[in-house]
N, C-alpha and C positions, 0 to 999 in steps of 0.2 A: 392842561395839567396832566402829568403822568399818573396813571392808576397805580395803586399799591396792592399787589397780588401776592398771596402766600399759597404755596402748595405744601400740604402736610402729608407725609407718607409714613405709616407705621413700619417699624423695622421687623421683618420676618414675623408678621402679625400672628398667624395661627400658631406657628412653632413657638414663638415667644410666650404666648399665653400658656401653652402646655408646659414650658419650662418654668414659668412663674408658679403655676399651680402644682407642679410636681418637682420638688427640690432634687430628686434623684436624676432628673434629666438635665440639670444645669451643667453647662460646660461640655455637654456630649452632643454628638451628631444626632439630630432628631428630624424625622420626616413625618408630617401629618398626611395620612392617607391609608391605603390598604396594602399590606405587605405581601399579599398572596400573588399567585401567578398572574392573575388578570388585573392586579392593582396598578394604581398610578399615584405619583407623589402630588399632593395638593399644595404643599408648602414645605420648605426646608429651613432649618436653623442655620445660622451663620457657620457653626461648626461643621454642618453637613455640606454647606456650599463650598467649603475648602476642598472637598473631594470631587467637585464638579457636579454635584446634585442640584437639581432645580425643579420647579413646578412643571407638571405635565410629563415628567420623565417616567417611563415604565418602572414599576417597583423592582423587577428583576435586574434591570440595568443599574438602578441605584444601589442595590445590594452587591452587585459585582464591583462597583466602585468603592463601596464602603461596607464590608461584610458585618461590621459591628454597628451598623445603622439601627437606631431605635425607631420602629414604626408605632405611631399613635393614632388610634381611630379618631376621625374628626368629630368635633362637637359644634356644629354650625349654629345651633340655637344659642349656645354660650358665646360664640364669637360675635354674633349679632348683638347680644346684650352689651358686651364690652364696647362694640362699635357705637352703640347708642350713647353710652357714657361719653365717648370722645366727641361725638357730634354735638352733644349738649355743651361741651366746653367751647366749641367753635361758635355756637349761637350766643354765647355770653359776649362775644366781641362784634359779631355782625350777623345780619339776616341773610347776607349774600354768601351763602355756602352752597357749593356744588359738589355733592358726593360723587366720586367716580366708582367706588366699590366700598366694601366694608372697611377698608384700611387706608383710604386716601381721599382727599378732597381739596378743592380750590376754595380760597376765601378772598373776597374783595374787601379790604379794610381801608380803602381810600377815605370813606366816612365810616366811623365805627362807634360802638356804644360807649367806649371808654374815653373817647375824645383824644386818643393817643395819635400823634402825628407820625410816629415811627413804626413802620411795619416790622422792622427788625426786632424792636423791643416787644411788640405784640407776639411775634413768632417765638421769642424766648419765653415769654410768659405762658403761652399755650403749651410749649414743650414741657415746662416745669409742672404745669397743672396736670397734664397727661401722666407724667411720671408719679406725681404725688397721689393721684386718685386711682390709677390703674396699675402702678408699678411696672409700666411698660415704657420703652423709649420710642421716640418718633424723630424723623428727620424732616427739616423744613427748608424750603427754598423761597427766596423773596426776590421779586423783580417787578417790572412795570407791565408785564403781560403773562399770559398763561404758559406759553411756550417756554419762556426763559425760567419762570418759577418752577416748572416741573423738572427741567434740566438741573436747576440749582439744588433741588431737594435730593437728587441722586448723587450729588457731587462729593459729599463727605459722609456717606452712610458707613456705619450706623450712628445714631444719636448725633447727626450733623445739623449744622445751620450754615447756609451759604447764601450770599447776597450778590446779585448781578445788577450793578448800578447802570443807569441809562448811558452814561459816558463810556462805560466799559463793554457794552453789549456787543457791538459789531466785531470788535477785536476778539472777544471771547468766542463768538459763534464761528469766526473764521478758523479758529484752531480746533473746533469741535469735530470729531469723526462723524460722518453722515449717519452711521448706525445709531447715534444718540438722538437723531432728529425725531420729533413726533411724527408718527405715521410712516416711518421708514423701517420696514421689517427686513427679515433676512433676504427674501427674494429681491426686494427693491435695492437693498444695500449691495447685493451681488451684481445687479444690473448696473448700478452706479459705478462700482469698481471696474466693470468692463469698459465703461465710458471714461474712466480716468477721474471720476469724482470720488475723492476720499475724505475730504474735509469741507467745512463750510466755505472756506476760501475757494476751493475748486467749484463748488456749487454756485457760488456768487458770480462766477465767470459766465454762466449760462443765461441766456435771455429767457424771459417768461414764455415766449412762443415756443422755443426749442424744448423747454422742460415739459410743457403741455403736450407737445408732439410725442415725447418719450414716455411720459407718465400719466397722461390724461389730466383730469381736473386737479389731481393731487399736485401736479406741477406748479399750479398757482400758489399753493401753500408753501411748497419748497422754496419758490422764488422769494417770497416774503420772509420766511423763516431765516434764510441765509443772510438777510439784512436786519435781523432782530425785530421783525414786524409781525405782530399778531393782534388783530382787532377783535378777536372773540371775547365776548363778555362772560363773566361768571354767571351762570344760569341757576338761580336758586330753586327753580322748578323746572327740572329738565324734562324735555318732551320725550315721551316713550316712542321709540322708533321701531322696535321689534319685540316680539314675544315668541318664545319657542321652547322646545323640549328636546333633549337628546339622551340616549342611553348607551352605555358601554356594556356589552353582553358578557355574561359569565363564560360562555363558550362562543366561538366564532360561528356565525350563521352561514349555512351553505344551501339549505333547502328552501325552495320558494314558499312553501307553506309556513315555515318559521319566519321568513323575512316579512311576509304579508301580515302575519300575526303581530310581529313587533311594530310594523307600520301602523296597524290598527290601534294598538295601545298608545302609540305616540300621538295619533290623531285625537284620541279621547282626552289625553292629558292637555294638549294644546287647546282643544275646544273648552275644556273645563276652566282653564286659566284665562282664556280670552273672554269667556262669558262672565267670569267673576270680575274682571277688570273693565268690562264693557269696551273691549279693544276690537276695533274693526280695521281690516286691511284687505288689500286686493292682490298681494303677492305672496306666494308660498314658495319656500326654498327647501329642498331636500338635501341633506348632507350625509355622505357615506364615508366612513373610514375603514379601509381594508386592513387585513392582518399585518401587512407590511407597513402600516401607518400612512399610506398614501390616502389623501383626502380629495374627494370630488364633490361638486355641488351642481344641482340643477334647479332652475327657478321658472315659475310661470306666473304671469300677471293676467288677471281676468278683468272684465269690464264692470264688475260689481263687487260688493263686499262678500267675503267668504264668511258665511254666517252659521253653517251647520257642521257637525262632526262628519256627516256623510260626505259633504263636499270636500272637506279636508282630506279624508281618506281617498276619495276618488282622484283628486288632483295629485295626491301623493303617489298613487299607483301609476298615473300617467308619467310623472317625473321618473319613477323607477324604471319604466320601460324605455326612457331616453338614455339610460346608462347602458352603454354597449356591452361591457364586460362584467357586470355584477354577478352573472351566473357562473363565471369562470373563477371568481376569487372569493375568499372567505371574508365576511363582513364582521368587523370588530365593533363598530359603533354606527348608529344611525340617528339622525335628528330631523325635525321639522321646525321651521321658523316662519311666522307671519311677519311681513314687512310692509312698508309703504302705507303707513297709517295716515288718515286725514287728521288735520289739526284739532278738529272738534272732538275727536275721540282719542287724543294722544296727550293727555294732560299729566300722566303719571311718569315716573322714571322708567328709562329703558330697562328691560329685564330679560335675561337669558336664563333658562332653567336647565340645570344639569341634573338628571334624575338620579344618577348613581354617585356623582362626585361634583363638588363645586371647586373652582380653581381661583387662586389669587396670584397676583404678580409678586 
């Protein structure tokens, strides 16, 4: 029996909440974030997106594209409260809900609380309830697996509903640009372009062995996705895989004393959060973003759990010394992330912590 999976994705969630709550913003280009020199766009309204503005874009770039862009300071506690309202609607239909972020989730409604056999009708009801209770629109995708449901939810945004039936899936995927595939980012898409892989049909011509040779383990997923196959289940209790903190600095760091001081504060924050969540891991990753937005990472795995703030700081310093040119460039952002948790200590949702700004897609 085919599963019935719905992917619900809120439309420009943060920006739409600000436009809902502030009538003077409606119909105008709005960016949630910090409009200052060091600011970054966290979310953009659809009016702003018409100018090419998107999340994670530097504020100065966004303002060049749209000088009359309205910047609104983020209210993350408020966004979380609205998200909780939406998640409660999902739970009215099924306990099999897998949140991916504040504004999107997978639902398995193969068996549901309403006894409704139509996932499409359930998706329509959910969209209507979200609108009536929050005055916000959502887009929904319906299919028999997560890969296709997520693609479908993006197909007719905003306020869309799209269904990919089992009989249509392979033909649909064959026409799909590879950049739309789950797990295919800009770098991978560029590599596929070099290899002549532009659509699902091109990807389908490759053997699993060859895809693994080119793309590692991800090649296995690409091979199956090209055939409309995705056996991943909706996980109502997602396993936490990582926990971290990162900070975008008000001024670029150049002096070692300032870099170490920032690293120390990050280690304190990661330790505090790991201790609170009883999260244990053996791998620590250091992330550095330079002033030119180049990002590098360094990781180290040890043979025991990293349990203390002092060890976090010490390993962080070791990783810093592995970066060849950090003393020659200005550092815009730095982060530390614990990974590789054991199952016994990984029962909570995966969490990444942005100290200065939270991002959404």
